[in-house]
DRENROLO-20568 format. One record per residue: residue number from 1; residue in three letters; z, y, x of N, C-alpha, C, O in turn. Coordinates in steps of 0.2 Angstrom, whole numbers, m for minus. Atoms other than C-alpha are relative to their C-alpha. Layout:
SITE  num  residu   n.up  n.north  n.east  ca.up  ca.north  ca.east   c.up  c.north  c.east   o.up  o.north  o.east
SITE  NUM     ALA      Z        Y       X      Z         Y        X      Z        Y       X      Z        Y       X
...
This chain:
SITE  num  residu   n.up  n.north  n.east  ca.up  ca.north  ca.east   c.up  c.north  c.east   o.up  o.north  o.east
SITE    1     MET     m2        7       3   m144       107      m42     m7       m4       0    m13       m2      m2
SITE    2     SER      6        5      m2   m156        93      m38     m2       m4      m7      2       m5     m12
SITE    3     GLY      2        4       6   m166        83      m51      5       m5      m3      6       m5      m9
SITE    4     LYS     m4        7       2   m155        68      m51      7        4      m4      9        2      m9
SITE    5     GLU     m5       m3       2   m140        81      m54     m1        3      m7      3        2     m12
SITE    6     LYS      2       m3       7   m149        90      m69      0       m6      m5      3       m6     m10
SITE    7     LEU      1        6       5   m153        73      m77      7       m3      m2      9       m5      m7
SITE    8     LEU     m6        3       0   m135        67      m74      5        5      m5      9        2      m9
SITE    9     ALA     m4       m5       5   m128        83      m83     m2        0      m7      1        2     m11
SITE   10     LYS      2        1       7   m139        81      m98      3       m6      m3      5       m6      m9
SITE   11     LEU     m3        6       3   m134        63      m99      6       m1      m2      8       m4      m7
SITE   12     LEU     m7       m1       1   m116        67      m99      2        6      m5      8        6      m7
SITE   13     ALA     m2       m5       4   m117        82     m110      5       m2      m6      4       m8      m8
SITE   14     LYS     m4        1       6   m104        84     m125     m3        5      m4     m4       11      m2
SITE   15     PRO      0        6       3   m109        81     m138     m6       m4       3    m11       m1       5
SITE   16     MET      5        4      m3   m120        66     m133     m8        3       0     m9        6      m6
SITE   17     PRO      6       m3       1   m139        72     m131     m4       m5      m5     m3      m11      m5
SITE   18     LYS      4        4       5   m151        67     m145     m7        1       3    m12       m1      m1
SITE   19     ASP      6       m1      m2   m166        72     m134     m2       m3       8     m6       m1      11
SITE   20     PHE      0        4      m7   m164        60     m118     m6       m4       0     m6       m9      m4
SITE   21     THR      6        4       1   m181        53     m116     m1       m6       5      2       m7      10
SITE   22     LYS      2        5      m4   m188        37     m109     m1        2       7      2        0      13
SITE   23     GLN      1       m2      m6   m196        46      m96      5        3       4      5        1      10
SITE   24     GLN     m5       m3      m5   m181        55      m90      4       m5       2      6       m5       8
SITE   25     LEU     m3        5      m3   m172        39      m89     m3       m4       5      0       m7      10
SITE   26     ASP      4        4      m6   m186        31      m79      1        4       7      1        1      13
SITE   27     SER      0       m5      m6   m184        47      m67      8       m2       3      9       m5       8
SITE   28     LEU     m7        1      m3   m165        45      m66      2       m6       3      6       m6       8
SITE   29     MET     m1        6      m3   m164        27      m63     m4       m1       7     m1       m4      11
SITE   30     SER      4        1      m7   m177        28      m49      3        5       5      3        3      11
SITE   31     LYS     m4       m5      m3   m167        43      m42      7       m4       3     10       m2       8
SITE   32     CYS     m7        4      m2   m151        31      m42     m1       m6       4      4       m9       5
SITE   33     GLY      2        7      m3   m160        17      m33     m1       m6      m4     m1      m12      m1
SITE   34     CYS      2        6       4   m165         6      m47     m7       m1      m1    m11        4       0
SITE   35     ILE      8        2       0   m182        m3      m49     m1       m1      m8      3       m5     m11
SITE   36     LYS      2        2       8   m190        m4      m67     m4       m5       0     m9       m5       2
SITE   37     MET      4        6       0   m195       m21      m71     m5        0      m6     m3        1     m12
SITE   38     ALA      4        0       5   m210       m23      m83     m1       m8      m2      0      m12       2
SITE   39     GLY      0        7       1   m215       m38      m92      5       m2      m4      9        2      m7
SITE   40     GLY     m5        3       4   m206       m50     m102     m2        0      m8     m8        2     m10
SITE   41     ARG      3        0       6   m206       m52     m121      2        6      m4      7        9      m2
SITE   42     GLY     m1       m6       4   m206       m38     m134      1        6       4     m1        6       9
SITE   43     SER      0       m7      m3   m202       m19     m130      7        1       3     10        6       2
SITE   44     SER     m6       m2      m4   m187       m21     m118      0        4       6     m6        3       9
SITE   45     ILE     m1       m4      m7   m182       m10     m104      5       m3       4     10       m5       2
SITE   46     LYS     m5        4      m4   m175       m18      m89      0        4       7     m5        6      10
SITE   47     TYR     m1       m2      m6   m168       m10      m73      4       m4       5      9       m5       4
SITE   48     ILE     m3        4      m5   m163       m19      m58      3        5       6     m1        9       9
SITE   49     TYR     m2       m4      m5   m150       m11      m45      1       m6       6      5      m10       4
SITE   50     ARG     m1        5      m4   m149       m22      m29      5        2       5      4        6       9
SITE   51     ILE     m6       m2      m3   m132       m21      m21      0       m2       7      1        1      12
SITE   52     ASN      2        3      m7   m136       m33       m6     m6       m5      m2     m8       m6      m8
SITE   53     ALA      6        5       0   m149       m47       m2      1       m4      m6     m4       m6      m9
SITE   54     HIS     m2        4       5   m140       m58      m14      2        1      m8      2       m2     m13
SITE   55     THR     m3       m2       5   m133       m48      m27     m3        6      m4     m6       11      m1
SITE   56     THR      3       m5       3   m140       m37      m41      4        0      m7      8       m4      m9
SITE   57     LYS     m2       m1       6   m135       m29      m57     m6        3      m4    m10        7      m2
SITE   58     LYS      6       m2       4   m146       m26      m72      2        3      m6      8        2      m9
SITE   59     LEU      0       m5       6   m148       m14      m86     m5       m2      m5    m11       m1      m3
SITE   60     ILE      6        2       4   m158       m22     m101      2        2      m7      6       m1     m10
SITE   61     PHE      0       m1       7   m160       m15     m119     m7        1      m3    m12        1       1
SITE   62     ASP      6       m1       3   m173       m13     m132     m3        7       1      1       11       1
SITE   63     GLU      2       m7       0   m184         2     m131     m1        3      m7     m2        1     m12
SITE   64     PRO     m1       m3       8   m182        15     m144     m7        1      m3    m12        2       1
SITE   65     HIS      6       m1       3   m195        16     m157      0        1      m7      4       m3     m10
SITE   66     PRO      7       m3      m3   m205        24     m165      2        5       5     m2        5      10
SITE   67     GLY     m1       m6      m5   m198        38     m156      0       m1       8     m1       m7      10
SITE   68     ASN     m1        0      m7   m196        42     m137      6        1       2      7        0       8
SITE   69     ASN     m6       m2      m2   m179        47     m137      5       m7       0      4      m11      m4
SITE   70     LEU     m4        5       1   m165        36     m133      6        1      m5      7        6      m7
SITE   71     TYR     m5        0       5   m151        31     m145      6        0       3      7       m1       9
SITE   72     SER     m6       m1      m4   m133        35     m142      4       m6       2      8       m6       7
SITE   73     TYR     m3        6      m3   m128        17     m139     m4       m2       7     m1       m5      12
SITE   74     GLN      4        2      m6   m142        16     m126      3        4       6      3        1      11
SITE   75     ILE     m3       m5      m5   m135        32     m117      7       m3       1      8       m2       7
SITE   76     GLU     m6        3      m2   m118        24     m118      0       m7       6      3       m7      11
SITE   77     LYS      1        5      m5   m125         8     m109     m2        3       7      0        0      12
SITE   78     VAL      3       m2      m6   m134        18      m97      6        3       5      7        1      11
SITE   79     ILE     m6       m3      m3   m117        28      m92      4       m5       3      6       m4       8
SITE   80     GLU     m5        6      m2   m107        12      m90     m5       m3       5     m1       m6      10
SITE   81     PHE      3        4      m6   m121         4      m79      0        5       6      2        3      12
SITE   82     LEU     m1       m5      m6   m121        20      m68      7        0       3      7        0       9
SITE   83     LYS     m6       m1      m3   m103        20      m66      1       m8       4      2       m8      10
SITE   84     SER      0        5      m4   m104         1      m62     m3       m1       7     m2       m6      11
SITE   85     ILE      3        0      m6   m116         4      m48      3        6       5      1        6      11
SITE   86     GLY     m3       m5      m3   m106        18      m41     m3        8       0     m1       12       3
SITE   87     GLN      5       m6       1   m118        33      m46      4        5      m4      2       11      m4
SITE   88     LEU     m3       m5       5   m105        41      m58      8       m2       1     10       m8       3
SITE   89     ASP     m7        1       0    m86        42      m57      3       m2      m6      9       m3      m6
């Protein structure tokens, strides 16, 4: 099982994982072809997936704090985003 497959399995586990970290998300999104964008205002996380030269899809949400683990609504957004870019069925 590849690193991407392991991270996807953890992300999709039932019940929803309470220990999926920002670092694991960075790794998974990178393996799915997304680019993490830095900067902007506040503590937001932004990933961009380039479909073609003129079309992109974006995933944006506030960074979890004070902890390092993603909240359940953030995991749901990640799953929905990965489905929309064809990384999940």
